[in-house]
N, C-alpha and C positions, 0 to 999 in steps of 0.2 A: 698609338705611334705606330707607324708600318715596322713592318721586318728589317726594311731595308735603312732604316733609322736607329737599330738597335746597335750598339759600341760592337761588341762580337763580329757581328755582320758585315759593319765595315772595316773593321781591323781585316778580316777574310778576304771581304773583297779588294783590298787594297792589294793585298799580297797577290792574288789572282790576277790582277788585272798586271801589276809588274813585270808578272812572268810571260804575261800575253804577249807587251810591249816589249819585252827582249825577243817575243818568236818563238815562244814555247806553248804548247797545249798548259792549259789551267783549267781546274774544274773542283765545284765545290762538292765531295764525297763522304757518302757512307750514311750515317745516322743523324747527319745536321739536315742532307735532303729527305730523307723518309720524315723528319720531324716541322719541314716545314712543308711540304706536302701534308703531313698532318694539321696541319694550322698552327703549331706549337713553337714557341721559340728553345730554338738546340740547345744545349749546354754549352758547347762547343761547336768549331767549326773546322774541317780538316779540307786541305788542299791536296787533289793529288793531281801532278803534271807530268809532262814529256821530258821535262829537265832531269840533269843526272845530280846529284847530290853536291857534286863539284859546282854545278853550274848553276844551281840554285842559290849557294854562296858567294858566286860571283856576281851573281844580280843585286842580290842585296847588299853586300860590300860594297859595290858601287852606288849604292841609293844610302850607305852610311848606318844601314842597320846593322847589328849584331845577328850571327847566326848561331845556334848549336845544334853541330851532329849528333843527335842523341843515337840515331841507331842507322848511320850512313852504310853498314852494313845491308842494311833493309832498306836504305834508299829514305831516312827519315831525319830531317833537319826541321829546327825550331827556329821561327823566324820571329825576333822580340821587338817589340816595341821601343821608341827611345825612351833611353829611362823607367824601363819596365822590366819587371823579372818575369818568369817563366809562366806567373800564372797568365799573364795576357797574349804571352806567345802563341802563334800561328804555325800547327802542324805541318809540314808539306811534305810529302811523300813521292817518290819515284813512280812512276807505272812500271809493274815487274810482271813478272812470270817465275813461279815458284816454283822448285825441285822437289825433290821426294823430302816427306817428313819421315824419317826413319823411326821418331821416337816419340812419335803422338802429341809432339807441343809445338816445334817449330820448324819451317823447311831445312836441310842440308843445306842449300846453294838456294838463290836468288838470281834473276838472270833481269837486269833491267831492259825497260821495254820503251818505245816508242806509240804505241799503239792502247789505248783506251780500254778497248772489248778485253782485249787480253788481258790488262787489270781488271777490270771488274767479274771475270769469271772465275778467279780463282781465290773469291770473296766467299761470304759464309752465306748467307741466307738475302736472297731476290731483294727485301725491301730495305736490305742495306747495301745493294747493289747500285745504284744509280747513280749519276753523276748530274752536276747542275754547270750550265753555262751561264754563270753568272754575269757576265759580261753583257751576256742576250738580256739576262732577267731584267739588269738595272736599267739596259735601252728603252724593253718597249713593255716593261710590269708583266708579261705573262709566264708566271711559274711553272704550269705544265708545258707551255710548249719550249722552254729553255730546258726539258729535263731531257740527258740521256739515259733511255734505257734500254739495253741488249740483253735482260733477263726477264722481263716481265713481272718488276717489281710494282710499275703501278697498279695493275692489274690485282696482285695480290693485297696490295696496299686497301683498293676500294674494296676488296670483298674479306680483309681481315685474315688471313694468313698469313704464319711464319713457314716459309719456304726453303730449302737450303738451293744453293743454286748448282745446278747438276746434279750428279750422283750423289744424294745424304750420304751414303755409307763412303763413299771418297771423301766427302768433305771433314766429317768425325774422324776418319782415318788420320787425316791431315791433323788436324788439333782437338783432342777431345772434348776438351773445355766448349766447345760451338755447342754440346749438348748441354747443358746448364745455359749457356747463354741463350742459346734458342728458346729455352722454359723461359727464363726472365723477362724476356723481348713478347711472348705471347702473352703471358701473366699482365707486366706494365702496361701494354696496348689493348688490352681486351680480347687476343685476337686468338684465333684457335692455331694448331699445327697441324699444317697440311699431311694426310695422311701417309703417304712415303716418308717423307720426312720422322714421323712421331715412330712407324715400323721399323727405321732405323735407330733413332735412339734407342727402341727397347732390345734391339740386337747388339747393339754395342754396350749399353749401359756397364756391364763390367768390366770393361776396357778405362774407366773414368780413373783407375788409378794411377794411372800413369801421369797424369797433371799434378804437380806442386800441390802440397796442401794448403799453400799461399792464397794459389789461385784459386781454387774452391771456396777458401773462407770468403776470400773476398767477394765471390760470385755468389756465395748464398747469403752475404750480408749484406749485397744491393738488391736480391729477393725479399729481404725481410724491412728493407725501407726503402722501398719504392711504392709503397700505396697498393698491391698487392699480393701480400704476404700468404693469406691462406689458399687463395689460386694460384701458385708458384710451388707451393708444396704438397697441393694434391697432384698438379701435376708432376713433377720430380716423383712424388709415389706412384704414377699409374704408368710411366713411363720406367720404372724398374731404378731411378736412381736413385732415388732416397735410400732406397736396403744399401746402396752403395758405398754412401759419402757420409750418413749418417743410423747406422744400422740401429742406436738406441731408439730413435725417434719412430721406427716403422714397429716396435716392440708396443707401441698405444694402443695401435688398434685390436678391439675386442676386449679392452680390459673395462670391464663394468664398474658401477660407480652408482653409490646410493643413489636412488631416485629423491630423494628427500633434497639432496644437496645437489642434485645435477641430474636435474629432468630433462636435459640436451643429450646425453648419451653418453658413450665409453668416452676414454681418457684421449683418444685420437679426435673422437667430433670437440669435444671440447678444447683441444688446444688448439683445433682449425680453427673455432669459431672465436676464438681468443686472438689467435693471428688477425683476422678480418679487422678487429678495431687498431691496431697500427696502423698511425697517417704516417703518409708518406714525409720522409725526412728527420722521422723520429729517430733517436741516437742508437749506435750500434748495440750498446749494452742494454737499452730495456729491450730491443727487439731480441735480442739473445736469450734474456732471463725470461720474457717471453714463452720462446720455445723451449724452455727447460725447465721451468719452473716446476712440472709435474713428470720429470724424468725420472722419478724415482719410485713411479707407482707403480709399473709394471713387477717389480723387484718385491713391492710389498704388501699385494694385495692379497688380500684375507677375508674369504666369503665367511659370511653368517654363521657364527659356531651354534647358534641354535633360537627357537622363538621369540623376537623381538629385538635380535641382534640384528644389526645391519654390516654392509660391505665394509673394512677397514682400510685405511692405510698407513696402519702404525709408524713413526719414525719415517715417513716418506720424504721431507723436507731433507734428512742430514743423509740417507741414502741418495738423494739427489744431487746433493753436493758433490758426492764421492765418487758418482756418474759424470756430471756434467764437468768436475776439475778432469778427468781424464779426456773426456772429448775436447774440452777447450786448448790443453796441452797436445791431442795431437794435430789441432788447426794451427797452432804454433801463435795464440793470442799473446798479447804484450800482458807481464806481469798487472798494469793497472788494471784493461779491463776483463781482464780476468777474476782480480777482485772485486769488482763492483758483481758482475754477472752472477758471482758464488752467492755474495752477499743477498739480492734480489733471489735466487734461488732458497737461501738457507730461510729469509726470512717472511716469507711471502704467507705463511699461517700465523704468523702472529698477531694477526689485525685482528684475529676471533678474540685477543682478549684486551683488547687496547681499552676498553671502559671499566677492567679490574685491574688495571695494571696499577701500582705505585705511584704519584707524582715523579718519584725521582728515576723509575722505570721508563715511564711513558715518555719523559722526556729524553732519556737517553736514546730509545728508541726513535723520536723524532730529528733526532739532531746526527744521526747516521747519514754519512757521503750523500749528496745524491738523493736523498728522499721522497724528489718528487718524484722521482722514478719509481720509487716503491708505493708511492700513491697511486699514481698511474696503472701498476703493474696489478694491484690489488683491485682500481676499478674495471680491467676491463678483464679480470679472472671472476670480478663478482657478474658482470655482464652478460656472461658467456657459459654461468650458471644458473643458482635461484634468483639474481638478480636484487638481491638485499643490500642494499645499501647504507646501514645503519653506522657499521663500523666507518664504511669510508668517509661518511661526512662529520662523524665525530672525530676519526685523525685530520683528516684535511683542514676543520675548524681550530682544533688546537693547533695544528702546526702555522698555519697562516695566522695566528693571535699572539702566538709564541714571541716575545720580542728575541732580538739576537741575546741581548745578555743572559735569557733565560737559559736559551739552547747551548749557547757558546759562554757559562759564565766563568767570570774571574773567580778561580779557588779561593777559600779562604785558607786551607791547608794544603801544603806543596811537599814535595819528597825534602828540599831543601830545612823545610820547617821541619819536619821532624828528624832531622839532623841534629838541627839547633837545638831542639828538646831534648837531645839525647839518646836520641834511639838509634840504633845501626841499621845501615841498609840490611835485610835479607827478606826470605817469601813472606814475611807478615808486612812490611811494607804496602804492596797492594790492598791487601784490606783495608790496611788502616784509611788509605788514601780513599776506598771506593766506600767506607763508612762515614768519612768526613765529608764526602760530595752528598753521598746519599743526602744526609741530615742535612746541607745546604740548600740542595734542590725540594727537599719537603719542607724547608722553612722552620725547619726545628734549632737551625744554630742560624748565630749573624755576625760572625767575628772570627778572627784567625783565634782568638783563646779559647772562645768556647768551642772552637772545634778541635782544636788540642785539648780539651777538659772530657770532652766525650771519647778522645781516644784514651787516654789517662783511664777513663771509669770502664772502659772496656776489655784493652789489654793490658791494666798495669802502668805504674810507673818505669821510667828508662832502667 
């Protein structure tokens, strides 16, 4: 299927055509042009136009289309499809010239423009600064010939360079997040960062703190989940950005590990190798769990204590949970995501004991929420170290073979049953319920009555 037949392309092309027919300039702009030139289907399409926001809304009101002025101050309007929500809306932005960025995050003021070149030169990187005359492309099918390139984006795209438009120091002074975005684009596309642009990143890395923690978190999450996490984090480290946003990760450098378990090298090398196994599109919780699973090792490093001893990291999972909890709170993670990421850190060492667990303990382990992520992390952990997969295969087989009723059984003995049997709610209730549940999971009891009898035997009559 030609990209021109793709639904997102057709929606955006219709919007550009409607603006052109109303007498305005209208082009595809930004990342979608870059992706089309790379032969990729863009995730979304943005339109840049000489029409003001009010004119954009007027044009589409006349065509019976709903519009939403989501950023009218910055010239951004969403044009919605009929009977569709914002998921299929096309973002239309008015050509503009930005004023000063006194806070390093957003322009103090913008001035709308009718000049496409003026709009382009205030953007971030050359590969994102190209425009596409979509009507010309549709007419003659020549993609290259329909591109308007005022900043050398096509040349940088051909040689695989991420280069700031104009003075990189000025571009980063305007919006500090562009430093992280530059790293992400380079990693995802397999490009290098142009020398002057990279030097400016290093010079201004310490200023990234003015960016909101939410924006930093989202950018880091994209790096972790776009399929090039190792490259991205090594670039962040080299640029001096990683120590500013995640200093706890930088501490992994040079922390030796016992070679019999980790022939690959120190904790940093192990973590980077593990990140290399994160697939594009993986969940954010798995990605962050992978990054943080050994964050407790630097603080718990213990050298060999004598002949025959080895390097140890006693309690590193528990220490890692405490460190990760602080990091996730700092980055404003949701409670639900925090809970899962911490569970991955807390439990990643338990796979070493799966073949020795009591049946009840194993089933409790297997029924943790999102156990598939725990399995995936353990697989990556092994692949980035000794590559011994016995425990992974055992846990995976048990997990896949266990019936839903076994992993989430209808319990024979509940709190209500204990109350009806005459026990008063209190601290011992949990112990009683766990005793009965373990016996049920081990196959030692087969009914409510047998469970209550076991409770009476262990805890006495009511």
